[in-house]
Biopython code that builds the backbone (N, CA, C, O; Angstrom):
import numpy as np
from Bio.PDB.StructureBuilder import StructureBuilder

atoms = [
    (1, "MET", "N", (0.857, -0.967, 0.066)),
    (1, "MET", "CA", (-0.074, -0.068, -0.022)),
    (1, "MET", "C", (0.846, 1.278, 0.093)),
    (1, "MET", "O", (1.911, 1.304, 0.711)),
    (2, "ILE", "N", (0.348, 2.250, -0.507)),
    (2, "ILE", "CA", (1.302, 3.730, -0.674)),
    (2, "ILE", "C", (0.578, 4.451, 0.473)),
    (2, "ILE", "O", (-0.642, 4.544, 0.601)),
    (3, "LEU", "N", (1.539, 4.955, 1.300)),
    (3, "LEU", "CA", (0.889, 6.074, 2.121)),
    (3, "LEU", "C", (1.864, 7.536, 1.851)),
    (3, "LEU", "O", (2.996, 7.502, 1.369)),
    (4, "THR", "N", (1.324, 8.480, 2.170)),
    (4, "THR", "CA", (2.087, 9.838, 2.255)),
    (4, "THR", "C", (2.728, 10.165, 3.706)),
    (4, "THR", "O", (1.980, 10.214, 4.683)),
    (5, "PHE", "N", (4.253, 10.409, 3.853)),
    (5, "PHE", "CA", (4.543, 10.746, 4.999)),
    (5, "PHE", "C", (4.977, 12.230, 5.028)),
    (5, "PHE", "O", (5.711, 12.670, 4.144)),
    (6, "ILE", "N", (4.456, 13.124, 6.200)),
    (6, "ILE", "CA", (4.999, 14.222, 6.223)),
    (6, "ILE", "C", (5.738, 14.651, 7.605)),
    (6, "ILE", "O", (5.268, 14.316, 8.692)),
    (7, "ALA", "N", (6.910, 15.401, 7.489)),
    (7, "ALA", "CA", (7.677, 15.975, 8.675)),
    (7, "ALA", "C", (7.977, 17.322, 8.255)),
    (7, "ALA", "O", (8.494, 17.593, 7.171)),
    (8, "GLY", "N", (7.639, 18.166, 9.140)),
    (8, "GLY", "CA", (8.325, 19.608, 8.687)),
    (8, "GLY", "C", (7.468, 19.927, 7.442)),
    (8, "GLY", "O", (6.248, 19.790, 7.357)),
    (9, "CYS", "N", (8.409, 20.426, 6.385)),
    (9, "CYS", "CA", (8.270, 20.809, 5.007)),
    (9, "CYS", "C", (8.295, 19.427, 4.244)),
    (9, "CYS", "O", (7.535, 19.261, 3.290)),
    (10, "LYS", "N", (9.036, 18.576, 4.595)),
    (10, "LYS", "CA", (9.108, 17.506, 3.576)),
    (10, "LYS", "C", (7.932, 16.456, 3.668)),
    (10, "LYS", "O", (7.349, 16.033, 4.666)),
    (11, "LYS", "N", (7.754, 16.157, 2.309)),
    (11, "LYS", "CA", (6.421, 15.129, 2.072)),
    (11, "LYS", "C", (6.910, 14.107, 1.049)),
    (11, "LYS", "O", (7.464, 14.415, -0.006)),
    (12, "ILE", "N", (6.609, 12.635, 1.530)),
    (12, "ILE", "CA", (7.165, 11.916, 0.441)),
    (12, "ILE", "C", (6.063, 10.604, 0.468)),
    (12, "ILE", "O", (5.528, 10.233, 1.513)),
    (13, "ASP", "N", (5.828, 9.996, -0.806)),
    (13, "ASP", "CA", (4.984, 8.690, -0.775)),
    (13, "ASP", "C", (5.792, 7.566, -0.865)),
    (13, "ASP", "O", (6.754, 7.473, -1.627)),
    (14, "VAL", "N", (5.346, 6.568, 0.038)),
    (14, "VAL", "CA", (6.136, 5.452, 0.137)),
    (14, "VAL", "C", (5.442, 4.314, 0.330)),
    (14, "VAL", "O", (4.518, 4.334, 1.144)),
    (15, "MET", "N", (5.755, 3.121, -0.376)),
    (15, "MET", "CA", (5.133, 1.827, -0.530)),
    (15, "MET", "C", (5.715, 1.044, 0.776)),
    (15, "MET", "O", (6.896, 1.026, 1.121)),
    (16, "VAL", "N", (4.569, 0.369, 1.455)),
    (16, "VAL", "CA", (4.903, -0.149, 2.889)),
    (16, "VAL", "C", (3.931, -1.494, 2.828)),
    (16, "VAL", "O", (2.932, -1.642, 2.125)),
    (17, "LYS", "N", (4.449, -2.324, 3.661)),
    (17, "LYS", "CA", (3.396, -3.351, 3.656)),
    (17, "LYS", "C", (2.608, -3.317, 5.212)),
    (17, "LYS", "O", (3.161, -2.878, 6.221)),
    (18, "PRO", "N", (1.616, -3.710, 5.190)),
    (18, "PRO", "CA", (0.520, -3.601, 6.337)),
    (18, "PRO", "C", (1.077, -4.060, 7.610)),
    (18, "PRO", "O", (0.894, -3.635, 8.751)),
    (19, "GLU", "N", (1.708, -4.902, 7.223)),
    (19, "GLU", "CA", (2.577, -5.695, 8.519)),
    (19, "GLU", "C", (3.850, -4.961, 9.310)),
    (19, "GLU", "O", (4.260, -5.262, 10.431)),
    (20, "GLN", "N", (4.317, -4.019, 8.514)),
    (20, "GLN", "CA", (5.437, -3.334, 8.867)),
    (20, "GLN", "C", (4.954, -2.416, 9.997)),
    (20, "GLN", "O", (3.788, -2.020, 9.982)),
    (21, "ARG", "N", (5.877, -2.028, 11.067)),
    (21, "ARG", "CA", (5.888, -1.127, 12.161)),
    (21, "ARG", "C", (6.060, 0.263, 11.524)),
    (21, "ARG", "O", (6.823, 0.470, 10.580)),
    (22, "ILE", "N", (5.312, 1.178, 12.094)),
    (22, "ILE", "CA", (5.407, 2.436, 11.763)),
    (22, "ILE", "C", (6.769, 3.046, 12.112)),
    (22, "ILE", "O", (7.459, 3.666, 11.303)),
    (23, "TYR", "N", (7.119, 2.792, 13.501)),
    (23, "TYR", "CA", (8.515, 3.226, 13.713)),
    (23, "TYR", "C", (9.493, 2.854, 12.776)),
    (23, "TYR", "O", (10.405, 3.625, 12.478)),
    (24, "GLU", "N", (9.370, 1.668, 12.260)),
    (24, "GLU", "CA", (10.681, 0.982, 11.694)),
    (24, "GLU", "C", (10.651, 1.875, 10.198)),
    (24, "GLU", "O", (11.639, 2.223, 9.551)),
    (25, "VAL", "N", (9.512, 2.074, 9.937)),
    (25, "VAL", "CA", (9.616, 2.688, 8.486)),
    (25, "VAL", "C", (10.124, 4.176, 8.544)),
    (25, "VAL", "O", (10.825, 4.667, 7.659)),
    (26, "TYR", "N", (9.701, 4.853, 9.683)),
    (26, "TYR", "CA", (10.175, 6.178, 10.031)),
    (26, "TYR", "C", (11.914, 6.127, 10.147)),
    (26, "TYR", "O", (12.669, 6.931, 9.600)),
    (27, "GLN", "N", (12.334, 4.938, 11.026)),
    (27, "GLN", "CA", (13.705, 5.053, 11.113)),
    (27, "GLN", "C", (14.541, 4.665, 9.748)),
    (27, "GLN", "O", (15.667, 5.145, 9.612)),
    (28, "ARG", "N", (14.024, 3.845, 8.792)),
    (28, "ARG", "CA", (14.567, 3.701, 7.594)),
    (28, "ARG", "C", (14.328, 5.130, 6.427)),
    (28, "ARG", "O", (14.878, 5.221, 5.330)),
    (29, "LEU", "N", (13.538, 5.962, 6.926)),
    (29, "LEU", "CA", (13.572, 7.252, 6.187)),
    (29, "LEU", "C", (14.601, 8.091, 6.849)),
    (29, "LEU", "O", (15.345, 8.764, 6.135)),
    (30, "LEU", "N", (14.724, 8.121, 8.169)),
    (30, "LEU", "CA", (15.825, 8.748, 8.876)),
    (30, "LEU", "C", (17.324, 8.223, 8.402)),
    (30, "LEU", "O", (18.211, 9.067, 8.278)),
    (31, "LYS", "N", (17.562, 7.030, 8.176)),
    (31, "LYS", "CA", (18.787, 6.518, 7.725)),
    (31, "LYS", "C", (19.048, 7.021, 6.308)),
    (31, "LYS", "O", (20.188, 7.335, 5.966)),
    (32, "THR", "N", (17.950, 7.105, 5.437)),
    (32, "THR", "CA", (18.276, 7.563, 3.985)),
    (32, "THR", "C", (18.864, 8.961, 3.950)),
    (32, "THR", "O", (19.684, 9.345, 3.116)),
    (33, "GLY", "N", (18.309, 9.755, 5.042)),
    (33, "GLY", "CA", (18.699, 11.053, 5.270)),
    (33, "GLY", "C", (17.304, 11.842, 4.756)),
    (33, "GLY", "O", (17.367, 13.071, 4.810)),
    (34, "PHE", "N", (16.316, 11.376, 4.367)),
    (34, "PHE", "CA", (14.987, 12.321, 3.981)),
    (34, "PHE", "C", (14.649, 12.947, 4.904)),
    (34, "PHE", "O", (14.705, 14.152, 4.662)),
    (35, "PHE", "N", (14.216, 12.644, 6.165)),
    (35, "PHE", "CA", (13.894, 13.434, 7.345)),
    (35, "PHE", "C", (14.897, 13.392, 8.413)),
    (35, "PHE", "O", (15.765, 12.532, 8.559)),
    (36, "SER", "N", (14.661, 14.486, 9.187)),
    (36, "SER", "CA", (15.694, 14.889, 10.425)),
    (36, "SER", "C", (15.033, 14.191, 11.474)),
    (36, "SER", "O", (13.842, 13.902, 11.356)),
    (37, "PRO", "N", (15.730, 13.872, 12.556)),
    (37, "PRO", "CA", (15.314, 13.427, 13.719)),
    (37, "PRO", "C", (14.283, 14.256, 14.446)),
    (37, "PRO", "O", (14.335, 15.478, 14.306)),
    (38, "VAL", "N", (13.286, 13.679, 15.262)),
    (38, "VAL", "CA", (12.179, 14.441, 15.686)),
    (38, "VAL", "C", (12.755, 15.307, 16.838)),
    (38, "VAL", "O", (13.423, 14.741, 17.703)),
    (39, "GLU", "N", (12.540, 16.640, 16.903)),
    (39, "GLU", "CA", (13.351, 17.416, 18.015)),
    (39, "GLU", "C", (12.021, 17.297, 19.060)),
    (39, "GLU", "O", (10.836, 17.046, 18.841)),
    (40, "GLY", "N", (12.791, 17.603, 20.322)),
    (40, "GLY", "CA", (11.727, 17.633, 21.564)),
    (40, "GLY", "C", (12.206, 16.781, 22.546)),
    (40, "GLY", "O", (13.364, 16.632, 22.937)),
    (41, "SER", "N", (11.090, 16.189, 22.932)),
    (41, "SER", "CA", (11.271, 15.194, 23.878)),
    (41, "SER", "C", (11.898, 13.674, 23.231)),
    (41, "SER", "O", (12.007, 12.707, 23.986)),
    (42, "GLY", "N", (12.105, 13.624, 22.455)),
    (42, "GLY", "CA", (12.503, 12.410, 21.594)),
    (42, "GLY", "C", (11.766, 11.151, 21.270)),
    (42, "GLY", "O", (12.163, 10.114, 20.738)),
    (43, "GLN", "N", (10.370, 11.570, 21.811)),
    (43, "GLN", "CA", (9.140, 10.782, 21.508)),
    (43, "GLN", "C", (8.499, 11.033, 20.137)),
    (43, "GLN", "O", (8.095, 12.126, 19.740)),
    (44, "LEU", "N", (8.459, 9.788, 19.419)),
    (44, "LEU", "CA", (7.748, 10.244, 18.009)),
    (44, "LEU", "C", (6.321, 10.145, 18.116)),
    (44, "LEU", "O", (5.763, 9.193, 18.662)),
    (45, "THR", "N", (5.653, 11.239, 17.535)),
    (45, "THR", "CA", (4.319, 11.182, 17.452)),
    (45, "THR", "C", (3.772, 11.077, 16.032)),
    (45, "THR", "O", (4.158, 11.754, 15.079)),
    (46, "VAL", "N", (2.792, 10.111, 16.013)),
    (46, "VAL", "CA", (2.387, 10.105, 14.526)),
    (46, "VAL", "C", (0.929, 10.504, 14.295)),
    (46, "VAL", "O", (0.051, 9.847, 14.856)),
    (47, "TYR", "N", (0.656, 11.385, 13.622)),
    (47, "TYR", "CA", (-0.722, 11.892, 13.525)),
    (47, "TYR", "C", (-1.302, 11.447, 12.268)),
    (47, "TYR", "O", (-0.713, 11.852, 11.265)),
    (48, "SER", "N", (-2.412, 10.642, 12.072)),
    (48, "SER", "CA", (-3.240, 10.448, 10.969)),
    (48, "SER", "C", (-4.122, 11.437, 10.565)),
    (48, "SER", "O", (-4.936, 11.901, 11.363)),
    (49, "MET", "N", (-4.043, 11.869, 9.240)),
    (49, "MET", "CA", (-4.831, 12.828, 8.777)),
    (49, "MET", "C", (-6.350, 12.456, 8.402)),
    (49, "MET", "O", (-7.275, 13.266, 8.345)),
    (50, "ARG", "N", (-6.426, 11.161, 8.171)),
    (50, "ARG", "CA", (-7.725, 10.691, 7.798)),
    (50, "ARG", "C", (-8.633, 10.528, 9.047)),
    (50, "ARG", "O", (-9.816, 10.863, 9.095)),
    (51, "GLN", "N", (-7.880, 9.940, 10.099)),
    (51, "GLN", "CA", (-8.732, 9.657, 11.420)),
    (51, "GLN", "C", (-8.582, 10.654, 12.365)),
    (51, "GLN", "O", (-9.088, 10.585, 13.485)),
    (52, "LYS", "N", (-7.790, 11.744, 11.899)),
    (52, "LYS", "CA", (-7.779, 12.904, 12.815)),
    (52, "LYS", "C", (-7.375, 12.557, 14.255)),
    (52, "LYS", "O", (-7.909, 13.199, 15.159)),
    (53, "THR", "N", (-6.585, 11.714, 14.518)),
    (53, "THR", "CA", (-5.884, 11.410, 15.902)),
    (53, "THR", "C", (-4.509, 10.890, 15.799)),
    (53, "THR", "O", (-3.961, 10.662, 14.721)),
    (54, "TYR", "N", (-3.921, 10.695, 17.055)),
    (54, "TYR", "CA", (-2.467, 10.230, 16.836)),
    (54, "TYR", "C", (-2.598, 8.566, 16.971)),
    (54, "TYR", "O", (-3.527, 8.034, 17.579)),
    (55, "VAL", "N", (-1.590, 7.877, 16.352)),
    (55, "VAL", "CA", (-1.376, 6.616, 16.198)),
    (55, "VAL", "C", (-0.022, 6.129, 16.886)),
    (55, "VAL", "O", (1.087, 6.617, 16.667)),
    (56, "ASN", "N", (-0.279, 5.195, 17.663)),
    (56, "ASN", "CA", (1.002, 4.306, 18.427)),
    (56, "ASN", "C", (1.865, 4.001, 17.206)),
    (56, "ASN", "O", (1.495, 3.304, 16.261)),
    (57, "SER", "N", (3.267, 4.702, 17.345)),
    (57, "SER", "CA", (4.311, 4.202, 16.309)),
    (57, "SER", "C", (4.631, 2.964, 16.482)),
    (57, "SER", "O", (5.018, 2.376, 15.472)),
    (58, "LEU", "N", (4.586, 2.334, 17.538)),
    (58, "LEU", "CA", (5.000, 0.956, 17.673)),
    (58, "LEU", "C", (4.007, -0.132, 17.259)),
    (58, "LEU", "O", (4.279, -1.331, 17.322)),
    (59, "LEU", "N", (2.874, 0.344, 16.845)),
    (59, "LEU", "CA", (1.796, -0.831, 16.044)),
    (59, "LEU", "C", (2.285, -0.785, 14.595)),
    (59, "LEU", "O", (3.078, 0.034, 14.131)),
    (60, "THR", "N", (1.650, -1.857, 13.914)),
    (60, "THR", "CA", (1.755, -1.884, 12.527)),
    (60, "THR", "C", (0.920, -1.167, 11.798)),
    (60, "THR", "O", (0.035, -0.663, 12.490)),
    (61, "PHE", "N", (0.846, -0.896, 10.542)),
    (61, "PHE", "CA", (-0.031, 0.022, 9.764)),
    (61, "PHE", "C", (-1.322, -0.839, 9.812)),
    (61, "PHE", "O", (-2.285, -0.089, 9.651)),
    (62, "TRP", "N", (-1.647, -1.932, 9.949)),
    (62, "TRP", "CA", (-2.779, -2.797, 10.008)),
    (62, "TRP", "C", (-3.292, -2.561, 11.195)),
    (62, "TRP", "O", (-4.481, -2.244, 11.186)),
    (63, "GLN", "N", (-2.644, -2.628, 12.447)),
    (63, "GLN", "CA", (-3.346, -2.619, 13.690)),
    (63, "GLN", "C", (-3.669, -1.271, 14.069)),
    (63, "GLN", "O", (-4.589, -1.076, 14.863)),
    (64, "GLY", "N", (-2.778, 0.006, 13.415)),
    (64, "GLY", "CA", (-3.153, 1.400, 13.603)),
    (64, "GLY", "C", (-4.434, 1.592, 12.942)),
    (64, "GLY", "O", (-5.141, 2.464, 13.446)),
    (65, "GLY", "N", (-4.958, 0.895, 11.791)),
    (65, "GLY", "CA", (-5.953, 1.215, 11.097)),
    (65, "GLY", "C", (-5.401, 2.307, 9.919)),
    (65, "GLY", "O", (-6.004, 3.337, 9.619)),
    (66, "ILE", "N", (-4.278, 1.911, 9.392)),
    (66, "ILE", "CA", (-3.649, 2.850, 8.424)),
    (66, "ILE", "C", (-3.845, 2.251, 7.140)),
    (66, "ILE", "O", (-3.168, 1.251, 6.903)),
    (67, "TYR", "N", (-4.638, 2.664, 6.263)),
    (67, "TYR", "CA", (-4.920, 2.148, 4.899)),
    (67, "TYR", "C", (-4.128, 3.036, 3.549)),
    (67, "TYR", "O", (-3.523, 4.107, 3.600)),
    (68, "THR", "N", (-4.362, 2.254, 2.523)),
    (68, "THR", "CA", (-3.744, 2.908, 1.265)),
    (68, "THR", "C", (-4.363, 4.236, 1.170)),
    (68, "THR", "O", (-5.547, 4.417, 1.455)),
    (69, "GLY", "N", (-3.328, 5.457, 0.649)),
    (69, "GLY", "CA", (-3.868, 6.536, 0.611)),
    (69, "GLY", "C", (-3.903, 7.498, 1.855)),
    (69, "GLY", "O", (-4.291, 8.663, 1.773)),
    (70, "ASP", "N", (-3.435, 6.869, 3.084)),
    (70, "ASP", "CA", (-3.843, 7.803, 4.239)),
    (70, "ASP", "C", (-2.453, 8.672, 4.113)),
    (70, "ASP", "O", (-1.515, 8.294, 3.411)),
    (71, "ILE", "N", (-2.443, 9.796, 4.826)),
    (71, "ILE", "CA", (-1.217, 10.582, 5.297)),
    (71, "ILE", "C", (-0.904, 10.603, 6.707)),
    (71, "ILE", "O", (-1.773, 10.632, 7.578)),
    (72, "LEU", "N", (0.306, 10.588, 6.924)),
    (72, "LEU", "CA", (0.785, 10.495, 8.424)),
    (72, "LEU", "C", (1.733, 11.544, 8.614)),
    (72, "LEU", "O", (2.721, 11.649, 7.886)),
    (73, "ARG", "N", (1.489, 12.310, 9.537)),
    (73, "ARG", "CA", (2.552, 13.420, 9.837)),
    (73, "ARG", "C", (3.345, 12.905, 11.099)),
    (73, "ARG", "O", (2.834, 12.384, 12.090)),
    (74, "PHE", "N", (4.435, 13.099, 10.924)),
    (74, "PHE", "CA", (5.302, 12.767, 11.934)),
    (74, "PHE", "C", (5.975, 14.079, 12.804)),
    (74, "PHE", "O", (6.637, 14.894, 12.161)),
    (75, "GLN", "N", (5.812, 14.253, 14.142)),
    (75, "GLN", "CA", (5.949, 15.470, 14.996)),
    (75, "GLN", "C", (7.005, 14.751, 16.097)),
    (75, "GLN", "O", (7.435, 15.397, 17.053)),
]
sb = StructureBuilder()
sb.init_structure("model")
sb.init_model(0)
sb.init_chain("A")
sb.init_seg("    ")
for serial, (resi, resn, name, xyz) in enumerate(atoms, 1):
    if name == "N":
        sb.init_residue(resn, " ", resi, " ")
    sb.init_atom(name, np.array(xyz, "f"), 0.0, 1.0, " ", f" {name:<3s}", serial, name[0])
structure = sb.get_structure()
């Protein structure tokens, strides 16, 4: 499934598997240098634009109710 990730001013569309953990995908985007580490408390917060709620980053996309076309904002 294809999702859109937003962090700050950057935006990217990524193909992921429903069984992948949200945090693991974020870590891969950090390693590739696309996103900068989240500032502040060090705690990653993930906001689903479709659900209009925060999602636990330790869940898989399927467990968090994230589906194709969703937009996730990392804060």
